[in-house]
C-alpha positions in Angstrom: -25.7 -32.8 39.0 -25.3 -33.4 42.1 -22.7 -36.1 42.1 -20.9 -34.4 39.9 -20.6 -31.0 42.2 -19.6 -33.0 45.0 -16.6 -34.5 43.2 -15.6 -31.5 42.0 -15.4 -29.8 45.3 -13.8 -33.0 46.5 -10.9 -32.7 44.3 -8.7 -29.3 43.2 -7.4 -31.3 40.1 -10.5 -32.6 39.3 -12.1 -28.7 39.5 -9.1 -27.9 37.1 -10.1 -30.5 35.0 -13.2 -29.6 34.2 -12.9 -25.8 34.6 -10.5 -26.7 30.6 -13.1 -28.9 30.0 -16.2 -26.3 30.5 -14.2 -23.4 28.8 -13.8 -25.8 25.5 -17.4 -27.0 25.6 -18.8 -23.0 26.4 -17.1 -22.0 23.0 -19.0 -24.3 20.8 -22.1 -23.5 23.0 -21.6 -19.8 22.5 -21.2 -20.6 18.7 -24.4 -22.1 18.2 -26.0 -19.5 20.0 -25.0 -16.9 18.5 -25.6 -18.4 15.0 -29.3 -18.6 15.7 -29.9 -15.8 17.6 -28.9 -13.9 14.9 -30.5 -16.0 12.7 -33.9 -15.5 14.3 -33.8 -11.7 14.3 -33.0 -12.2 10.3 -36.6 -14.1 10.4 -38.1 -11.4 12.0 -36.5 -8.4 10.7 -34.7 -7.7 13.9 -32.0 -5.0 14.4 -28.9 -7.3 15.5 -28.8 -4.4 18.1 -32.2 -4.9 19.7 -31.9 -8.7 19.7 -28.6 -8.0 21.8 -30.1 -6.2 23.9 -32.7 -8.2 24.8 -33.2 -11.3 23.8 -29.4 -12.4 24.0 -28.7 -10.4 26.7 -31.6 -11.6 29.0 -30.9 -15.3 28.4 -27.4 -15.3 29.2 -28.2 -13.2 32.4 -29.7 -16.1 33.1 -26.8 -17.6 34.9 -26.0 -14.0 37.2 -29.5 -14.0 38.4 -29.8 -18.0 39.1 -26.8 -17.6 41.4 -27.5 -14.1 43.2 -31.0 -15.5 43.4 -30.1 -18.4 45.6 -27.5 -16.5 47.5 -30.3 -14.4 48.5 -32.1 -16.9 50.0 -29.2 -18.4 51.5 -28.8 -14.6 53.2 -25.6 -14.5 51.0 -25.4 -10.8 50.0 -22.2 -10.7 49.7 -22.1 -13.2 46.9 -25.4 -11.9 45.8 -24.4 -8.4 44.9 -21.1 -8.8 44.4 -21.5 -10.7 41.6 -24.1 -9.0 39.7 -21.6 -5.5 40.3 -19.1 -7.9 39.6 -20.5 -9.2 36.2 -21.2 -6.0 35.2 -17.1 -5.1 35.6 -16.5 -8.4 33.9 -19.0 -7.6 30.7 -17.9 -3.8 30.0 -13.9 -4.7 31.0 -13.3 -8.1 29.9 -16.4 -8.2 27.1 -16.0 -5.2 25.7 -12.5 -5.9 25.5 -12.6 -8.9 23.6 -14.6 -7.8 21.2 -12.6 -5.0 20.0 -9.2 -6.6 20.1 -11.7 -9.7 18.0 -12.1 -7.6 15.3 -9.8 -6.7 12.4 -11.5 -3.3 11.6 -13.4 -0.5 13.7 -16.8 -1.6 14.4 -19.4 1.4 13.6 -22.4 1.5 15.9 -25.7 2.6 16.1 -25.2 6.2 18.2 -29.2 6.8 19.0 -29.2 2.8 20.6 -25.7 3.9 21.9 -26.9 7.1 23.7 -30.1 5.2 25.2 -28.6 2.4 26.7 -25.3 4.3 27.5 -27.1 6.5 29.2 -29.4 3.6 31.1 -26.7 1.9 32.7 -25.2 4.4 33.9 -28.1 6.3 35.5 -29.1 3.0 37.5 -25.2 2.1 38.3 -26.0 5.6 40.0 -28.9 5.4 42.0 -28.1 1.7 43.0 -24.7 3.5 44.5 -27.5 6.1 45.7 -29.4 3.2 47.4 -26.2 1.3 49.1 -24.2 4.1 50.5 -25.9 5.6 53.2 -26.7 2.3 54.8 -24.7 -0.4 52.9 -27.4 -2.2 52.1 -30.1 -2.9 48.7 -33.3 -2.7 50.7 -36.8 -4.4 49.2 -38.3 -1.4 47.6 -34.8 0.0 46.7 -34.8 -3.4 44.2 -38.5 -2.7 43.6 -37.9 0.5 42.0 -34.6 -0.6 40.1 -37.0 -4.1 38.9 -39.7 -0.6 37.8 -36.9 1.0 35.9 -35.7 -2.5 34.5 -39.8 -2.7 32.9 -39.8 0.7 31.9 -36.8 0.5 29.8 -38.0 -2.7 27.7 -41.4 -0.8 26.9 -39.4 2.3 25.5 -37.3 0.2 23.7 -40.1 -1.9 22.1 -42.3 0.9 21.7 -39.0 2.7 19.7 -38.3 -0.5 17.6 -42.1 -1.0 16.7 -41.8 2.4 15.3 -39.2 1.9 13.6 -37.0 4.1 15.2 -34.0 1.4 15.7 -34.2 0.2 12.4 -31.1 -0.2 10.0 -32.2 -0.9 6.6 -28.5 -2.3 5.3 -28.0 -4.3 8.6 -28.4 -7.4 6.8 -26.2 -7.1 4.1 -23.6 -10.2 3.9 -24.6 -12.0 7.3 -24.0 -15.5 7.7 -27.6 -16.3 8.8 -29.5 -19.6 8.4 -31.9 -18.6 6.5 -33.3 -21.6 5.2 -33.7 -23.1 8.8 -37.3 -23.1 9.7 -38.0 -20.9 12.9 -38.9 -24.2 15.1 -35.5 -25.3 14.5 -33.4 -22.3 15.0 -35.3 -22.1 18.2 -34.2 -25.5 19.0 -30.7 -24.6 18.5 -31.3 -21.4 20.5 -32.2 -22.9 23.8 -30.1 -25.9 22.9 -27.1 -23.2 23.0 -28.6 -21.6 26.3 -28.8 -25.2 27.6 -25.4 -25.6 27.2 -24.3 -22.3 27.8 -26.4 -22.1 31.5 -24.7 -25.7 32.4 -20.7 -25.3 31.6 -21.6 -21.9 33.6 -22.5 -23.8 36.6 -19.8 -25.8 36.5 -17.2 -23.2 35.7 -18.5 -21.0 39.0 -18.1 -24.5 41.1 -15.0 -25.0 40.0 -13.5 -22.0 40.5 -14.7 -21.3 43.9 -13.4 -24.7 44.8 -9.7 -23.1 43.4 -10.3 -20.7 44.9 -11.3 -22.0 48.5 -8.1 -24.3 48.4 -5.6 -21.0 47.2 -7.0 -19.6 50.3 -8.5 -17.0 48.4 -10.8 -14.0 50.6 -14.7 -14.3 50.1 -14.6 -11.0 49.2 -12.6 -12.1 45.9 -14.8 -14.8 45.1 -18.0 -12.9 45.2 -16.5 -9.9 43.2 -13.6 -11.9 40.4 -14.1 -15.3 40.6 -17.9 -16.2 40.6 -19.0 -12.6 38.8 -16.6 -14.0 36.3 -18.1 -17.6 36.2 -21.7 -16.6 35.9 -20.6 -13.5 33.3 -18.7 -16.2 30.8 -22.0 -16.8 28.6 -22.0 -13.1 27.7 -18.3 -12.9 27.2 -18.4 -15.7 25.2 -21.2 -15.2 23.2 -19.5 -11.7 22.3 -16.5 -12.8 21.4 -18.3 -14.8 19.2 -20.2 -12.3 17.4 -17.3 -10.1 17.2 -15.5 -13.3 15.7 -18.3 -14.0 13.2 -18.6 -9.9 11.9 -21.8 -9.2 14.4 -20.1 -7.1 16.4 -23.3 -5.0 17.0 -24.9 -7.9 18.3 -21.7 -8.6 20.9 -21.9 -4.6 22.2 -25.9 -4.6 22.6 -25.6 -8.0 24.3 -22.8 -6.0 26.9 -24.7 -3.2 27.4 -28.1 -4.7 27.7 -26.6 -7.5 30.8 -25.1 -4.7 32.2 -28.7 -3.2 32.5 -30.2 -6.3 33.5 -27.2 -7.1 36.1 -28.1 -4.0 37.7 -31.9 -4.2 37.7 -32.8 -7.4 37.1 -30.4 -9.7 39.2 -29.8 -7.4 42.1 -33.0 -5.5 42.5 -35.2 -9.2 41.9 -32.4 -11.0 44.7 -33.2 -8.0 47.2 -37.1 -8.3 47.2 -36.0 -12.2 48.3 -33.8 -10.7 51.2 -32.5 -7.0 51.7 -28.7 -7.0 50.4 -26.3 -6.1 53.8 -23.0 -5.3 53.5 -20.5 -3.8 55.0 -19.8 0.0 53.8 -15.9 -1.1 52.5 -17.5 -3.8 50.3 -19.6 -1.0 49.1 -17.4 1.8 48.3 -15.1 -0.4 46.1 -17.7 -2.0 44.4 -19.4 0.2 43.1 -16.9 3.3 42.3 -15.2 0.3 40.1 -17.8 -0.2 38.3 -18.7 3.4 37.6 -15.0 4.1 36.4 -15.2 1.2 33.9 -19.0 2.2 32.5 -18.1 6.1 32.4 -14.5 4.9 30.8 -17.1 2.4 28.0 -19.2 5.3 27.0 -16.8 8.0 27.1 -14.9 5.6 24.1 -18.2 4.2 22.3 -19.1 8.0 22.1 -16.6 9.2 20.8 -17.2 8.8 16.8 -19.6 6.2 17.4 -16.7 3.3 16.7 -15.4 0.9 19.2 -11.6 0.3 17.9 -8.7 -1.9 19.7 -7.2 0.5 21.7 -10.4 1.3 23.4 -10.2 -3.1 24.3 -6.9 -2.7 25.3 -7.8 0.7 28.0 -10.5 -1.4 29.0 -8.6 -4.6 29.9 -5.9 -2.5 31.6 -9.1 -1.1 33.7 -9.9 -4.4 34.7 -6.4 -5.5 34.8 -6.0 -2.7 37.6 -9.4 -3.6 39.3 -8.6 -7.2 39.8 -5.3 -6.5 41.4 -7.2 -3.6 43.3 -9.8 -6.3 44.8 -7.1 -8.8 45.8 -4.7 -5.9 47.7 -8.2 -4.4 49.4 -9.3 -7.6 50.5 -6.5 -9.6 51.5 -7.1 -11.3 54.9 -6.1 -8.9 57.7 -7.0 -6.2 55.7 
């Protein structure tokens, strides 16, 4: 693996080839991952949205967690925190928008679950911004509070599912689940799909970073855009694959669950290793941008509890504006 990374970093053309090849492999791995996740949910009679929030979201945020924790260990707070916040922007602005655009009809959502997860995403986003606004730093005790909030949310989620409050009686009609596969086989496919996603995501991050350096793109943009995009590829790819297979509830749940985990788990756990200190310029760009996209998505999802194509177009437009703004704010000499 080290040799592969060395080859990528040594030649920008190799980086481009690996980047394109990794996207192709990732698409197939995401298909395997989604089908096995849905099938496991069918076996255990779990709502697809709960599976998306917990099982798939936890698995697909593994790249963000790995990148941010390694960055924190190396003292690179810009990558650690920028990756977490940038991933929320990518998940919401790109993942949800593609989900809406790939579904032929509107996606009907469960009001109770969307209200709950949306409120948690917004709440922890505001909390993280307040923690970092004064001193431009996410300190260890602040990160511990975010991790604790995540644990409490998980406990509430499982308690409500156990009480039957998140069950959808007709949710399993007309789905394409591998009901004839054993649980061990499905688990093996799930792990295989996840391994492929993590492996190709790792190559995508290295390739994208190499290309960015070759094009003399500033480090701030790399952290908030390319690195965040690279580590968010599993969520976005899984979201698109799920939407194409008519499992849009799984896709939306994955995105919302991943956002909670990026703020509480990825950023929080990384700050437990080292205080994540940035500049006020970085803080007051990334967090307001994140909150604008989160609030917009929440307002759209609360509108008749549906996700339609024009919602996706609006979110995609906001994400493009964010990318352009990041180049302007962090361009050399500013």
